[in-house]
N, C-alpha and C positions, 0 to 999 in steps of 0.2 A: 798325598798333597794333604793340606790343612784345610779344615773349616775357613773362608774367609769372609772379613766386610769388606765392604767396597774399597776400603782404607785399608786393609791387610790385619793379620792376626787371627788368631784362633779362635772360634766362637760359637759355644753353643746356639748360640740365639738364630746362627743360618742354616740350623740341623732342625728346630723350628718351625722355621718360615719353610724348611723345605715340609715338611709335615703340612705345614697350614697349607701351601700353596696346591700342593699334589693331591691332600687329603681331597679339597673343595674341588678340586680339576675332575677328580675319580667319582664323585658324585655328578658333575655335571656334562659326563663324557658320554652322551647320549647317541647314540651309532658309531662309539668306537673314541679311542685316543685324537684324533685327526680331528673331531671336531672342536678340539678345545684349545689347540693352537693357536689360534689370534693372545687369546689371555694367556697362555702358556710362553708365547715371546715376551707380551704385556711384562710379567712379572719376572721372567728371566733376563730380559735383557734393557729395560726401559726400567722398574722396578727396581730388584737388588741389582742388577752390574752381574749377574753372575758369567753373562757370556754378551760378547757384541752381536750386532746384526749377522757378521759375515759368520760367526762361529756358531749361530745358532743355523742358519741355511746348511752351515757344513755337517753338525751333528743330525741335525733332519736329516740331509742327504743321507749318511751312513745307516741310521734307524732304519729306510726304506729300503735303503739294498740289502743290509743285513738280515741272512735269515734269523727268522721267528718273527715272532709279535713286532707288529710297527711301533708300539709303545716304548720301543727302547729308547726313546730320545728322553724317556725322564730319565733311565739310566744315567746315562750321557751327562743330561742337564745338574744331574746330583753329582757326580764325579767332579765336574768343573766347578761345581760350586763348593764343597767340602769333600774330596776325595774319594775314598774307596767306602767310607763310613756315609759321606752322603749320597751316594751311587745305592747302597742301600735303604738306607733312610726315604729318599723318593721313591723308587720302585714299592718298596713297602706299604707307603702311602699313596701312592697312587691306584695301586692293586684291592688291599684290602678293604676299603669302604666300598668299593663297588662289587665287588665280591659277595660281602655280607648283603648290600641290598639286592643284589639279584637275587641270592639262596632266597629271605624273605617277601622278595617280590614275585619270584616265582611260585612260592608256594601259594601265596595269595590269589594268583593272575590264575593259575589253574584253579582253581576254584570257581573263579567266575567267567567260563570257558564261552558259556552260551550267553552273556550280556551284553546289550547293545551298547551299553556305554567300553567296552571293552574294546568293540571295533570299532567305537570312533576314535578312541588312545592312538588303536594303530594305523588308523587314515592320517591322522593330523600328526605322526613321527616321520613318517617317510618324505615332507615338504619342508620339514624343521631339522632333519639332516642333511639335507642336501643342501641347501644354505649355510648351513654350519661347516660343510665341506668345503664346500665354494669359497667361504670368507679366510676357510687357514689357507688355501691354495693361493689367495690373493694375498694374504700376509709373508707367507715363504716366499713368494714371486720377489714380493716388494725388497726381501733380505736378499735376495740371493744375485738379483739382475741388476745393474748398474748401469750401462751400454747396451746401444740400438743388437749389436748381435746376441747377447744374452737372453733379451727381449725377443729378439727373432727366434731364438731357438727355444724360449719358452711356451713361444704361440705355435711353432710347429709340434714340440713335441705333445700339446694340448689336444690341437685338431686328431693329429694319428691315433692318441687313446680314445678320444672321444667320436673318432668317424670309423675309424679299423680293429678290429681282435689283434692285434701287431702284440707280442708278447713283448711287455716294459721291460722286461730284461734287456731287450735287443736295442731298444729307444734308447735306454740308459746306457748302454755299452757304448751306443753314437757319439751320446752327449760328452761322454766321459774319454771318447777318441778326440773328436772335437776341441773339447778342454786341453787335453793333452798332449794335443799339435798344436797350440796356441790359436785356433780359429776363431775360439771365443774365450 
């Protein structure tokens, strides 16, 4: 698959856009890659047109079900935008900036282990991360759910995840079976 603009055709600009999008999201992904899903959706679907809403929901589901890091969605978006080269560029752009930031921040962070400001920052990041993850869930649900059955399944899965210790693979498998049977 070749790098494409919205109108089609090979384009190095697509690769630069992948670097810009995922390089910046890398730095902003406090609490993990899922915290930047709303912006990722906005860029990949609305701004650049690399995927449709439905495709975004699909690659999100695949990235969550696949073994390994959940940020695999970046690789899949890069692939849809610019083939194998796009997959590699997007993945490196998402991993490298955050990795470097973590390395240098950890060195500084460890030197301030008894500082009062460090404990305040740690307490502040917890609610921020929860809010970002909640916003991500809403964006993915809006991209994937189009009828009352899908919304009901999302609601039931949310209740199961928040109120029980059920293995997520069991819930995903049950949802997949319901989809396969044509219930949703």
